[in-house]
N, CA, C, O and CB atoms as a CASP TS submission, in Angstrom:
PFRMAT TS
TARGET T0000
AUTHOR 0000-0000-0000
METHOD Language model
MODEL 1
PARENT N/A
ATOM      1  N   MET     1      70.057 -74.398   2.102  1.00  0.00           N
ATOM      2  CA  MET     1      69.705 -73.093   1.599  1.00  0.00           C
ATOM      3  C   MET     1      70.287 -72.031   2.550  1.00  0.00           C
ATOM      4  O   MET     1      70.190 -72.160   3.770  1.00  0.00           O
ATOM      5  CB  MET     1      68.156 -72.951   1.458  1.00  0.00           C
ATOM      6  N   THR     2      70.869 -71.018   1.992  1.00  0.00           N
ATOM      7  CA  THR     2      71.460 -69.952   2.803  1.00  0.00           C
ATOM      8  C   THR     2      70.425 -68.893   3.142  1.00  0.00           C
ATOM      9  O   THR     2      69.483 -68.651   2.387  1.00  0.00           O
ATOM     10  CB  THR     2      72.645 -69.315   2.073  1.00  0.00           C
ATOM     11  N   GLN     3      70.621 -68.271   4.287  1.00  0.00           N
ATOM     12  CA  GLN     3      69.712 -67.225   4.746  1.00  0.00           C
ATOM     13  C   GLN     3      70.432 -65.876   4.828  1.00  0.00           C
ATOM     14  O   GLN     3      70.038 -65.013   5.612  1.00  0.00           O
ATOM     15  CB  GLN     3      69.118 -67.595   6.117  1.00  0.00           C
ATOM     16  N   ALA     4      71.462 -65.693   4.040  1.00  0.00           N
ATOM     17  CA  ALA     4      72.315 -64.510   4.130  1.00  0.00           C
ATOM     18  C   ALA     4      71.552 -63.198   3.974  1.00  0.00           C
ATOM     19  O   ALA     4      71.915 -62.197   4.591  1.00  0.00           O
ATOM     20  CB  ALA     4      73.388 -64.586   3.087  1.00  0.00           C
ATOM     21  N   ASN     5      70.511 -63.191   3.165  1.00  0.00           N
ATOM     22  CA  ASN     5      69.761 -61.954   2.925  1.00  0.00           C
ATOM     23  C   ASN     5      68.517 -61.821   3.795  1.00  0.00           C
ATOM     24  O   ASN     5      67.710 -60.915   3.589  1.00  0.00           O
ATOM     25  CB  ASN     5      69.361 -61.877   1.480  1.00  0.00           C
ATOM     26  N   ASN     6      68.359 -62.706   4.754  1.00  0.00           N
ATOM     27  CA  ASN     6      67.192 -62.673   5.629  1.00  0.00           C
ATOM     28  C   ASN     6      67.598 -62.100   6.981  1.00  0.00           C
ATOM     29  O   ASN     6      68.242 -62.792   7.769  1.00  0.00           O
ATOM     30  CB  ASN     6      66.576 -64.090   5.792  1.00  0.00           C
ATOM     31  N   PRO     7      67.232 -60.839   7.269  1.00  0.00           N
ATOM     32  CA  PRO     7      67.637 -60.230   8.538  1.00  0.00           C
ATOM     33  C   PRO     7      66.984 -60.869   9.762  1.00  0.00           C
ATOM     34  O   PRO     7      67.425 -60.628  10.886  1.00  0.00           O
ATOM     35  CB  PRO     7      67.312 -58.768   8.516  1.00  0.00           C
ATOM     36  N   LEU     8      65.950 -61.672   9.565  1.00  0.00           N
ATOM     37  CA  LEU     8      65.295 -62.350  10.687  1.00  0.00           C
ATOM     38  C   LEU     8      65.945 -63.690  11.008  1.00  0.00           C
ATOM     39  O   LEU     8      65.643 -64.293  12.038  1.00  0.00           O
ATOM     40  CB  LEU     8      63.822 -62.559  10.381  1.00  0.00           C
ATOM     41  N   HIS     9      66.832 -64.162  10.141  1.00  0.00           N
ATOM     42  CA  HIS     9      67.469 -65.464  10.355  1.00  0.00           C
ATOM     43  C   HIS     9      68.283 -65.451  11.651  1.00  0.00           C
ATOM     44  O   HIS     9      69.145 -64.595  11.852  1.00  0.00           O
ATOM     45  CB  HIS     9      68.377 -65.832   9.154  1.00  0.00           C
ATOM     46  N   GLY    10      67.995 -66.405  12.513  1.00  0.00           N
ATOM     47  CA  GLY    10      68.730 -66.527  13.768  1.00  0.00           C
ATOM     48  C   GLY    10      68.202 -65.664  14.897  1.00  0.00           C
ATOM     49  O   GLY    10      68.719 -65.729  16.012  1.00  0.00           O
ATOM     50  N   VAL    11      67.172 -64.849  14.632  1.00  0.00           N
ATOM     51  CA  VAL    11      66.581 -64.000  15.660  1.00  0.00           C
ATOM     52  C   VAL    11      65.333 -64.700  16.189  1.00  0.00           C
ATOM     53  O   VAL    11      64.386 -64.934  15.438  1.00  0.00           O
ATOM     54  CB  VAL    11      66.239 -62.572  15.100  1.00  0.00           C
ATOM     55  N   THR    12      65.330 -65.035  17.476  1.00  0.00           N
ATOM     56  CA  THR    12      64.154 -65.695  18.033  1.00  0.00           C
ATOM     57  C   THR    12      63.022 -64.689  18.184  1.00  0.00           C
ATOM     58  O   THR    12      63.252 -63.482  18.261  1.00  0.00           O
ATOM     59  CB  THR    12      64.483 -66.351  19.394  1.00  0.00           C
ATOM     60  N   LEU    13      61.821 -65.194  18.225  1.00  0.00           N
ATOM     61  CA  LEU    13      60.655 -64.331  18.408  1.00  0.00           C
ATOM     62  C   LEU    13      60.745 -63.594  19.747  1.00  0.00           C
ATOM     63  O   LEU    13      60.347 -62.434  19.844  1.00  0.00           O
ATOM     64  CB  LEU    13      59.349 -65.160  18.334  1.00  0.00           C
ATOM     65  N   GLU    14      61.257 -64.252  20.759  1.00  0.00           N
ATOM     66  CA  GLU    14      61.400 -63.611  22.070  1.00  0.00           C
ATOM     67  C   GLU    14      62.402 -62.454  22.014  1.00  0.00           C
ATOM     68  O   GLU    14      62.151 -61.392  22.584  1.00  0.00           O
ATOM     69  CB  GLU    14      61.845 -64.644  23.123  1.00  0.00           C
ATOM     70  N   THR    15      63.518 -62.647  21.341  1.00  0.00           N
ATOM     71  CA  THR    15      64.516 -61.587  21.196  1.00  0.00           C
ATOM     72  C   THR    15      63.931 -60.415  20.419  1.00  0.00           C
ATOM     73  O   THR    15      64.073 -59.260  20.820  1.00  0.00           O
ATOM     74  CB  THR    15      65.781 -62.121  20.491  1.00  0.00           C
ATOM     75  N   LEU    16      63.285 -60.718  19.323  1.00  0.00           N
ATOM     76  CA  LEU    16      62.663 -59.702  18.477  1.00  0.00           C
ATOM     77  C   LEU    16      61.660 -58.876  19.292  1.00  0.00           C
ATOM     78  O   LEU    16      61.685 -57.646  19.247  1.00  0.00           O
ATOM     79  CB  LEU    16      61.963 -60.362  17.261  1.00  0.00           C
ATOM     80  N   LEU    17      60.790 -59.547  20.025  1.00  0.00           N
ATOM     81  CA  LEU    17      59.756 -58.864  20.799  1.00  0.00           C
ATOM     82  C   LEU    17      60.380 -58.044  21.934  1.00  0.00           C
ATOM     83  O   LEU    17      59.949 -56.919  22.187  1.00  0.00           O
ATOM     84  CB  LEU    17      58.749 -59.883  21.368  1.00  0.00           C
ATOM     85  N   THR    18      61.368 -58.584  22.605  1.00  0.00           N
ATOM     86  CA  THR    18      62.031 -57.868  23.695  1.00  0.00           C
ATOM     87  C   THR    18      62.690 -56.594  23.178  1.00  0.00           C
ATOM     88  O   THR    18      62.581 -55.541  23.806  1.00  0.00           O
ATOM     89  CB  THR    18      63.076 -58.769  24.375  1.00  0.00           C
ATOM     90  N   GLU    19      63.369 -56.681  22.045  1.00  0.00           N
ATOM     91  CA  GLU    19      64.004 -55.496  21.456  1.00  0.00           C
ATOM     92  C   GLU    19      62.969 -54.444  21.072  1.00  0.00           C
ATOM     93  O   GLU    19      63.195 -53.246  21.243  1.00  0.00           O
ATOM     94  CB  GLU    19      64.829 -55.890  20.224  1.00  0.00           C
ATOM     95  N   MET    20      61.832 -54.902  20.552  1.00  0.00           N
ATOM     96  CA  MET    20      60.785 -53.956  20.151  1.00  0.00           C
ATOM     97  C   MET    20      60.154 -53.266  21.357  1.00  0.00           C
ATOM     98  O   MET    20      59.855 -52.073  21.303  1.00  0.00           O
ATOM     99  CB  MET    20      59.706 -54.676  19.345  1.00  0.00           C
ATOM    100  N   VAL    21      59.950 -54.004  22.434  1.00  0.00           N
ATOM    101  CA  VAL    21      59.391 -53.404  23.648  1.00  0.00           C
ATOM    102  C   VAL    21      60.386 -52.395  24.230  1.00  0.00           C
ATOM    103  O   VAL    21      59.987 -51.330  24.702  1.00  0.00           O
ATOM    104  CB  VAL    21      59.046 -54.502  24.699  1.00  0.00           C
ATOM    105  N   ASP    22      61.668 -52.729  24.197  1.00  0.00           N
ATOM    106  CA  ASP    22      62.693 -51.786  24.679  1.00  0.00           C
ATOM    107  C   ASP    22      62.720 -50.526  23.822  1.00  0.00           C
ATOM    108  O   ASP    22      62.911 -49.426  24.342  1.00  0.00           O
ATOM    109  CB  ASP    22      64.085 -52.451  24.677  1.00  0.00           C
ATOM    110  N   TYR    23      62.532 -50.675  22.528  1.00  0.00           N
ATOM    111  CA  TYR    23      62.616 -49.555  21.594  1.00  0.00           C
ATOM    112  C   TYR    23      61.348 -48.697  21.611  1.00  0.00           C
ATOM    113  O   TYR    23      61.419 -47.475  21.742  1.00  0.00           O
ATOM    114  CB  TYR    23      62.872 -50.072  20.184  1.00  0.00           C
ATOM    115  N   TYR    24      60.185 -49.350  21.476  1.00  0.00           N
ATOM    116  CA  TYR    24      58.917 -48.631  21.354  1.00  0.00           C
ATOM    117  C   TYR    24      58.178 -48.462  22.683  1.00  0.00           C
ATOM    118  O   TYR    24      57.527 -47.442  22.912  1.00  0.00           O
ATOM    119  CB  TYR    24      58.028 -49.349  20.381  1.00  0.00           C
ATOM    120  N   GLY    25      58.282 -49.462  23.549  1.00  0.00           N
ATOM    121  CA  GLY    25      57.428 -49.518  24.742  1.00  0.00           C
ATOM    122  C   GLY    25      56.098 -50.161  24.365  1.00  0.00           C
ATOM    123  O   GLY    25      55.717 -50.179  23.195  1.00  0.00           O
ATOM    124  N   TRP    26      55.397 -50.686  25.364  1.00  0.00           N
ATOM    125  CA  TRP    26      54.138 -51.389  25.084  1.00  0.00           C
ATOM    126  C   TRP    26      53.082 -50.471  24.480  1.00  0.00           C
ATOM    127  O   TRP    26      52.365 -50.867  23.561  1.00  0.00           O
ATOM    128  CB  TRP    26      53.596 -52.013  26.357  1.00  0.00           C
ATOM    129  N   GLU    27      52.985 -49.253  24.992  1.00  0.00           N
ATOM    130  CA  GLU    27      51.928 -48.343  24.523  1.00  0.00           C
ATOM    131  C   GLU    27      52.098 -48.027  23.033  1.00  0.00           C
ATOM    132  O   GLU    27      51.139 -48.097  22.264  1.00  0.00           O
ATOM    133  CB  GLU    27      51.940 -47.033  25.348  1.00  0.00           C
ATOM    134  N   GLU    28      53.319 -47.680  22.635  1.00  0.00           N
ATOM    135  CA  GLU    28      53.581 -47.360  21.226  1.00  0.00           C
ATOM    136  C   GLU    28      53.442 -48.611  20.351  1.00  0.00           C
ATOM    137  O   GLU    28      52.937 -48.537  19.231  1.00  0.00           O
ATOM    138  CB  GLU    28      54.995 -46.751  21.064  1.00  0.00           C
ATOM    139  N   LEU    29      53.885 -49.733  20.860  1.00  0.00           N
ATOM    140  CA  LEU    29      53.760 -50.986  20.103  1.00  0.00           C
ATOM    141  C   LEU    29      52.291 -51.313  19.864  1.00  0.00           C
ATOM    142  O   LEU    29      51.912 -51.724  18.768  1.00  0.00           O
ATOM    143  CB  LEU    29      54.454 -52.150  20.849  1.00  0.00           C
ATOM    144  N   GLY    30      51.467 -51.132  20.892  1.00  0.00           N
ATOM    145  CA  GLY    30      50.022 -51.356  20.759  1.00  0.00           C
ATOM    146  C   GLY    30      49.361 -50.367  19.813  1.00  0.00           C
ATOM    147  O   GLY    30      48.377 -50.698  19.152  1.00  0.00           O
ATOM    148  N   ALA    31      49.898 -49.155  19.747  1.00  0.00           N
ATOM    149  CA  ALA    31      49.359 -48.157  18.817  1.00  0.00           C
ATOM    150  C   ALA    31      49.725 -48.509  17.376  1.00  0.00           C
ATOM    151  O   ALA    31      48.928 -48.306  16.460  1.00  0.00           O
ATOM    152  CB  ALA    31      49.883 -46.747  19.171  1.00  0.00           C
ATOM    153  N   ARG    32      50.918 -49.030  17.183  1.00  0.00           N
ATOM    154  CA  ARG    32      51.364 -49.381  15.831  1.00  0.00           C
ATOM    155  C   ARG    32      50.758 -50.692  15.337  1.00  0.00           C
ATOM    156  O   ARG    32      50.430 -50.824  14.157  1.00  0.00           O
ATOM    157  CB  ARG    32      52.876 -49.478  15.796  1.00  0.00           C
ATOM    158  N   ILE    33      50.613 -51.649  16.235  1.00  0.00           N
ATOM    159  CA  ILE    33      49.995 -52.939  15.894  1.00  0.00           C
ATOM    160  C   ILE    33      48.910 -53.181  16.938  1.00  0.00           C
ATOM    161  O   ILE    33      49.194 -53.590  18.064  1.00  0.00           O
ATOM    162  CB  ILE    33      51.063 -54.131  15.864  1.00  0.00           C
ATOM    163  N   ASN    34      47.681 -52.926  16.554  1.00  0.00           N
ATOM    164  CA  ASN    34      46.570 -52.977  17.502  1.00  0.00           C
ATOM    165  C   ASN    34      46.100 -54.417  17.712  1.00  0.00           C
ATOM    166  O   ASN    34      45.120 -54.866  17.118  1.00  0.00           O
ATOM    167  CB  ASN    34      45.403 -52.103  17.009  1.00  0.00           C
ATOM    168  N   ILE    35      46.824 -55.117  18.568  1.00  0.00           N
ATOM    169  CA  ILE    35      46.401 -56.459  18.971  1.00  0.00           C
ATOM    170  C   ILE    35      46.334 -56.488  20.494  1.00  0.00           C
ATOM    171  O   ILE    35      47.137 -55.858  21.183  1.00  0.00           O
ATOM    172  CB  ILE    35      47.381 -57.565  18.422  1.00  0.00           C
ATOM    173  N   ARG    36      45.377 -57.218  20.987  1.00  0.00           N
ATOM    174  CA  ARG    36      45.056 -57.209  22.418  1.00  0.00           C
ATOM    175  C   ARG    36      46.251 -57.548  23.308  1.00  0.00           C
ATOM    176  O   ARG    36      46.379 -56.987  24.396  1.00  0.00           O
ATOM    177  CB  ARG    36      43.941 -58.183  22.693  1.00  0.00           C
ATOM    178  N   CYS    37      47.115 -58.442  22.875  1.00  0.00           N
ATOM    179  CA  CYS    37      48.250 -58.826  23.722  1.00  0.00           C
ATOM    180  C   CYS    37      49.227 -57.675  23.928  1.00  0.00           C
ATOM    181  O   CYS    37      50.078 -57.749  24.814  1.00  0.00           O
ATOM    182  CB  CYS    37      48.980 -60.014  23.111  1.00  0.00           C
ATOM    183  N   PHE    38      49.127 -56.616  23.131  1.00  0.00           N
ATOM    184  CA  PHE    38      49.966 -55.425  23.303  1.00  0.00           C
ATOM    185  C   PHE    38      49.235 -54.300  24.036  1.00  0.00           C
ATOM    186  O   PHE    38      49.876 -53.411  24.596  1.00  0.00           O
ATOM    187  CB  PHE    38      50.443 -54.924  21.947  1.00  0.00           C
ATOM    188  N   THR    39      47.896 -54.331  24.038  1.00  0.00           N
ATOM    189  CA  THR    39      47.137 -53.204  24.567  1.00  0.00           C
ATOM    190  C   THR    39      46.470 -53.467  25.913  1.00  0.00           C
ATOM    191  O   THR    39      46.124 -52.514  26.612  1.00  0.00           O
ATOM    192  CB  THR    39      46.102 -52.812  23.584  1.00  0.00           C
ATOM    193  N   HIS    40      46.279 -54.713  26.295  1.00  0.00           N
ATOM    194  CA  HIS    40      45.602 -55.043  27.543  1.00  0.00           C
ATOM    195  C   HIS    40      46.493 -55.947  28.392  1.00  0.00           C
ATOM    196  O   HIS    40      46.658 -57.131  28.096  1.00  0.00           O
ATOM    197  CB  HIS    40      44.240 -55.725  27.266  1.00  0.00           C
ATOM    198  N   ASP    41      47.061 -55.376  29.443  1.00  0.00           N
ATOM    199  CA  ASP    41      47.929 -56.100  30.380  1.00  0.00           C
ATOM    200  C   ASP    41      49.031 -56.875  29.645  1.00  0.00           C
ATOM    201  O   ASP    41      49.135 -58.093  29.790  1.00  0.00           O
ATOM    202  CB  ASP    41      47.093 -57.064  31.235  1.00  0.00           C
ATOM    203  N   PRO    42      49.855 -56.166  28.855  1.00  0.00           N
ATOM    204  CA  PRO    42      50.845 -56.847  28.024  1.00  0.00           C
ATOM    205  C   PRO    42      51.997 -57.445  28.828  1.00  0.00           C
ATOM    206  O   PRO    42      52.410 -56.918  29.861  1.00  0.00           O
ATOM    207  CB  PRO    42      51.394 -55.889  27.006  1.00  0.00           C
ATOM    208  N   SER    43      52.492 -58.559  28.315  1.00  0.00           N
ATOM    209  CA  SER    43      53.707 -59.172  28.852  1.00  0.00           C
ATOM    210  C   SER    43      54.380 -59.919  27.705  1.00  0.00           C
ATOM    211  O   SER    43      53.742 -60.271  26.712  1.00  0.00           O
ATOM    212  CB  SER    43      53.391 -60.138  30.068  1.00  0.00           C
ATOM    213  N   ILE    44      55.668 -60.152  27.860  1.00  0.00           N
ATOM    214  CA  ILE    44      56.401 -60.906  26.841  1.00  0.00           C
ATOM    215  C   ILE    44      55.805 -62.307  26.721  1.00  0.00           C
ATOM    216  O   ILE    44      55.577 -62.796  25.614  1.00  0.00           O
ATOM    217  CB  ILE    44      57.919 -60.982  27.189  1.00  0.00           C
ATOM    218  N   LYS    45      55.557 -62.943  27.852  1.00  0.00           N
ATOM    219  CA  LYS    45      55.056 -64.324  27.842  1.00  0.00           C
ATOM    220  C   LYS    45      53.710 -64.456  27.118  1.00  0.00           C
ATOM    221  O   LYS    45      53.542 -65.325  26.262  1.00  0.00           O
ATOM    222  CB  LYS    45      54.917 -64.834  29.273  1.00  0.00           C
ATOM    223  N   SER    46      52.752 -63.585  27.469  1.00  0.00           N
ATOM    224  CA  SER    46      51.428 -63.693  26.832  1.00  0.00           C
ATOM    225  C   SER    46      51.498 -63.323  25.352  1.00  0.00           C
ATOM    226  O   SER    46      50.796 -63.905  24.525  1.00  0.00           O
ATOM    227  CB  SER    46      50.408 -62.785  27.552  1.00  0.00           C
ATOM    228  N   SER    47      52.351 -62.352  25.025  1.00  0.00           N
ATOM    229  CA  SER    47      52.486 -61.949  23.620  1.00  0.00           C
ATOM    230  C   SER    47      53.119 -63.059  22.798  1.00  0.00           C
ATOM    231  O   SER    47      52.683 -63.325  21.677  1.00  0.00           O
ATOM    232  CB  SER    47      53.324 -60.667  23.502  1.00  0.00           C
ATOM    233  N   LEU    48      54.138 -63.708  23.339  1.00  0.00           N
ATOM    234  CA  LEU    48      54.770 -64.823  22.625  1.00  0.00           C
ATOM    235  C   LEU    48      53.771 -65.942  22.368  1.00  0.00           C
ATOM    236  O   LEU    48      53.738 -66.508  21.275  1.00  0.00           O
ATOM    237  CB  LEU    48      55.969 -65.362  23.420  1.00  0.00           C
ATOM    238  N   LYS    49      52.966 -66.261  23.356  1.00  0.00           N
ATOM    239  CA  LYS    49      51.969 -67.330  23.212  1.00  0.00           C
ATOM    240  C   LYS    49      51.006 -66.997  22.072  1.00  0.00           C
ATOM    241  O   LYS    49      50.702 -67.853  21.241  1.00  0.00           O
ATOM    242  CB  LYS    49      51.187 -67.535  24.540  1.00  0.00           C
ATOM    243  N   PHE    50      50.524 -65.746  22.037  1.00  0.00           N
ATOM    244  CA  PHE    50      49.600 -65.321  20.995  1.00  0.00           C
ATOM    245  C   PHE    50      50.276 -65.311  19.621  1.00  0.00           C
ATOM    246  O   PHE    50      49.723 -65.835  18.654  1.00  0.00           O
ATOM    247  CB  PHE    50      49.043 -63.935  21.319  1.00  0.00           C
ATOM    248  N   LEU    51      51.457 -64.722  19.535  1.00  0.00           N
ATOM    249  CA  LEU    51      52.127 -64.575  18.237  1.00  0.00           C
ATOM    250  C   LEU    51      52.522 -65.923  17.646  1.00  0.00           C
ATOM    251  O   LEU    51      52.517 -66.081  16.426  1.00  0.00           O
ATOM    252  CB  LEU    51      53.363 -63.695  18.380  1.00  0.00           C
ATOM    253  N   ARG    52      52.860 -66.883  18.476  1.00  0.00           N
ATOM    254  CA  ARG    52      53.223 -68.216  17.966  1.00  0.00           C
ATOM    255  C   ARG    52      52.028 -68.945  17.363  1.00  0.00           C
ATOM    256  O   ARG    52      52.195 -69.811  16.504  1.00  0.00           O
ATOM    257  CB  ARG    52      53.823 -69.062  19.086  1.00  0.00           C
ATOM    258  N   LYS    53      50.819 -68.595  17.813  1.00  0.00           N
ATOM    259  CA  LYS    53      49.604 -69.242  17.307  1.00  0.00           C
ATOM    260  C   LYS    53      48.914 -68.456  16.208  1.00  0.00           C
ATOM    261  O   LYS    53      47.975 -68.962  15.593  1.00  0.00           O
ATOM    262  CB  LYS    53      48.642 -69.460  18.431  1.00  0.00           C
ATOM    263  N   THR    54      49.359 -67.218  15.941  1.00  0.00           N
ATOM    264  CA  THR    54      48.617 -66.327  15.051  1.00  0.00           C
ATOM    265  C   THR    54      49.535 -65.771  13.963  1.00  0.00           C
ATOM    266  O   THR    54      50.168 -64.733  14.153  1.00  0.00           O
ATOM    267  CB  THR    54      47.976 -65.176  15.851  1.00  0.00           C
ATOM    268  N   PRO    55      49.607 -66.462  12.821  1.00  0.00           N
ATOM    269  CA  PRO    55      50.547 -66.076  11.761  1.00  0.00           C
ATOM    270  C   PRO    55      50.394 -64.644  11.255  1.00  0.00           C
ATOM    271  O   PRO    55      51.400 -63.990  10.981  1.00  0.00           O
ATOM    272  CB  PRO    55      50.394 -67.003  10.613  1.00  0.00           C
ATOM    273  N   TRP    56      49.170 -64.139  11.122  1.00  0.00           N
ATOM    274  CA  TRP    56      48.999 -62.771  10.596  1.00  0.00           C
ATOM    275  C   TRP    56      49.567 -61.739  11.569  1.00  0.00           C
ATOM    276  O   TRP    56      50.149 -60.742  11.143  1.00  0.00           O
ATOM    277  CB  TRP    56      47.503 -62.476  10.327  1.00  0.00           C
ATOM    278  N   ALA    57      49.401 -61.970  12.864  1.00  0.00           N
ATOM    279  CA  ALA    57      49.928 -61.029  13.862  1.00  0.00           C
ATOM    280  C   ALA    57      51.450 -61.101  13.904  1.00  0.00           C
ATOM    281  O   ALA    57      52.123 -60.076  14.010  1.00  0.00           O
ATOM    282  CB  ALA    57      49.339 -61.327  15.263  1.00  0.00           C
ATOM    283  N   ARG    58      51.984 -62.306  13.822  1.00  0.00           N
ATOM    284  CA  ARG    58      53.437 -62.471  13.822  1.00  0.00           C
ATOM    285  C   ARG    58      54.048 -61.770  12.604  1.00  0.00           C
ATOM    286  O   ARG    58      55.101 -61.142  12.710  1.00  0.00           O
ATOM    287  CB  ARG    58      53.815 -63.974  13.829  1.00  0.00           C
ATOM    288  N   ALA    59      53.388 -61.879  11.458  1.00  0.00           N
ATOM    289  CA  ALA    59      53.885 -61.220  10.241  1.00  0.00           C
ATOM    290  C   ALA    59      53.933 -59.703  10.427  1.00  0.00           C
ATOM    291  O   ALA    59      54.879 -59.058   9.976  1.00  0.00           O
ATOM    292  CB  ALA    59      52.995 -61.578   9.028  1.00  0.00           C
ATOM    293  N   LYS    60      52.927 -59.128  11.083  1.00  0.00           N
ATOM    294  CA  LYS    60      52.925 -57.684  11.333  1.00  0.00           C
ATOM    295  C   LYS    60      54.063 -57.286  12.265  1.00  0.00           C
ATOM    296  O   LYS    60      54.718 -56.266  12.053  1.00  0.00           O
ATOM    297  CB  LYS    60      51.583 -57.247  11.929  1.00  0.00           C
ATOM    298  N   VAL    61      54.292 -58.088  13.288  1.00  0.00           N
ATOM    299  CA  VAL    61      55.371 -57.811  14.243  1.00  0.00           C
ATOM    300  C   VAL    61      56.723 -57.907  13.542  1.00  0.00           C
ATOM    301  O   VAL    61      57.586 -57.051  13.738  1.00  0.00           O
ATOM    302  CB  VAL    61      55.314 -58.794  15.443  1.00  0.00           C
ATOM    303  N   GLU    62      56.911 -58.941  12.729  1.00  0.00           N
ATOM    304  CA  GLU    62      58.178 -59.103  12.005  1.00  0.00           C
ATOM    305  C   GLU    62      58.401 -57.948  11.029  1.00  0.00           C
ATOM    306  O   GLU    62      59.527 -57.477  10.875  1.00  0.00           O
ATOM    307  CB  GLU    62      58.198 -60.446  11.248  1.00  0.00           C
ATOM    308  N   ALA    63      57.340 -57.494  10.372  1.00  0.00           N
ATOM    309  CA  ALA    63      57.473 -56.375   9.432  1.00  0.00           C
ATOM    310  C   ALA    63      57.870 -55.092  10.163  1.00  0.00           C
ATOM    311  O   ALA    63      58.717 -54.342   9.677  1.00  0.00           O
ATOM    312  CB  ALA    63      56.155 -56.160   8.662  1.00  0.00           C
ATOM    313  N   LEU    64      57.270 -54.836  11.316  1.00  0.00           N
ATOM    314  CA  LEU    64      57.628 -53.654  12.086  1.00  0.00           C
ATOM    315  C   LEU    64      59.056 -53.761  12.619  1.00  0.00           C
ATOM    316  O   LEU    64      59.772 -52.761  12.682  1.00  0.00           O
ATOM    317  CB  LEU    64      56.645 -53.453  13.241  1.00  0.00           C
ATOM    318  N   TYR    65      59.467 -54.952  12.996  1.00  0.00           N
ATOM    319  CA  TYR    65      60.839 -55.165  13.464  1.00  0.00           C
ATOM    320  C   TYR    65      61.837 -54.815  12.363  1.00  0.00           C
ATOM    321  O   TYR    65      62.861 -54.184  12.627  1.00  0.00           O
ATOM    322  CB  TYR    65      61.038 -56.628  13.921  1.00  0.00           C
ATOM    323  N   LEU    66      61.541 -55.224  11.134  1.00  0.00           N
ATOM    324  CA  LEU    66      62.426 -54.914  10.007  1.00  0.00           C
ATOM    325  C   LEU    66      62.536 -53.406   9.801  1.00  0.00           C
ATOM    326  O   LEU    66      63.620 -52.894   9.520  1.00  0.00           O
ATOM    327  CB  LEU    66      61.917 -55.589   8.719  1.00  0.00           C
ATOM    328  N   VAL    67      61.426 -52.699   9.938  1.00  0.00           N
ATOM    329  CA  VAL    67      61.453 -51.232   9.837  1.00  0.00           C
ATOM    330  C   VAL    67      62.327 -50.660  10.953  1.00  0.00           C
ATOM    331  O   VAL    67      63.133 -49.759  10.723  1.00  0.00           O
ATOM    332  CB  VAL    67      60.009 -50.639   9.914  1.00  0.00           C
ATOM    333  N   MET    68      62.158 -51.190  12.155  1.00  0.00           N
ATOM    334  CA  MET    68      62.911 -50.701  13.307  1.00  0.00           C
ATOM    335  C   MET    68      64.425 -50.874  13.125  1.00  0.00           C
ATOM    336  O   MET    68      65.193 -49.958  13.422  1.00  0.00           O
ATOM    337  CB  MET    68      62.456 -51.426  14.567  1.00  0.00           C
ATOM    338  N   ILE    69      64.849 -52.028  12.646  1.00  0.00           N
ATOM    339  CA  ILE    69      66.305 -52.265  12.527  1.00  0.00           C
ATOM    340  C   ILE    69      66.927 -51.571  11.334  1.00  0.00           C
ATOM    341  O   ILE    69      68.149 -51.438  11.266  1.00  0.00           O
ATOM    342  CB  ILE    69      66.584 -53.746  12.430  1.00  0.00           C
ATOM    343  N   GLU    70      66.102 -51.119  10.380  1.00  0.00           N
ATOM    344  CA  GLU    70      66.624 -50.430   9.210  1.00  0.00           C
ATOM    345  C   GLU    70      66.762 -48.931   9.412  1.00  0.00           C
ATOM    346  O   GLU    70      67.348 -48.250   8.570  1.00  0.00           O
ATOM    347  CB  GLU    70      65.742 -50.692   8.035  1.00  0.00           C
ATOM    348  N   ARG    71      66.238 -48.408  10.504  1.00  0.00           N
ATOM    349  CA  ARG    71      66.342 -46.968  10.781  1.00  0.00           C
ATOM    350  C   ARG    71      67.800 -46.588  11.028  1.00  0.00           C
ATOM    351  O   ARG    71      68.525 -47.314  11.709  1.00  0.00           O
ATOM    352  CB  ARG    71      65.467 -46.576  12.006  1.00  0.00           C
ATOM    353  N   PRO    72      68.229 -45.460  10.480  1.00  0.00           N
ATOM    354  CA  PRO    72      69.627 -45.071  10.625  1.00  0.00           C
ATOM    355  C   PRO    72      69.992 -44.505  12.000  1.00  0.00           C
ATOM    356  O   PRO    72      71.178 -44.362  12.300  1.00  0.00           O
ATOM    357  CB  PRO    72      69.960 -44.067   9.586  1.00  0.00           C
ATOM    358  N   TRP    73      69.027 -44.186  12.826  1.00  0.00           N
ATOM    359  CA  TRP    73      69.364 -43.587  14.122  1.00  0.00           C
ATOM    360  C   TRP    73      69.252 -44.552  15.262  1.00  0.00           C
ATOM    361  O   TRP    73      69.505 -44.184  16.409  1.00  0.00           O
ATOM    362  CB  TRP    73      68.489 -42.416  14.392  1.00  0.00           C
TER
END
């Protein structure tokens, strides 16, 4: 099956999260997606651990990432 129309294809969760932290920063990311791993002593490692175990949170992060990469600026 081809993934040509899936912008998340080939993007690791770590890459996605790192790009979002660079773009938004932890404070803004925590404001947009209110999950503890973003608002209390955030780190890439702890966030990855949480997101890999929590499908609803990962879905929110992936949805925000899609919004971020579709912005024209």
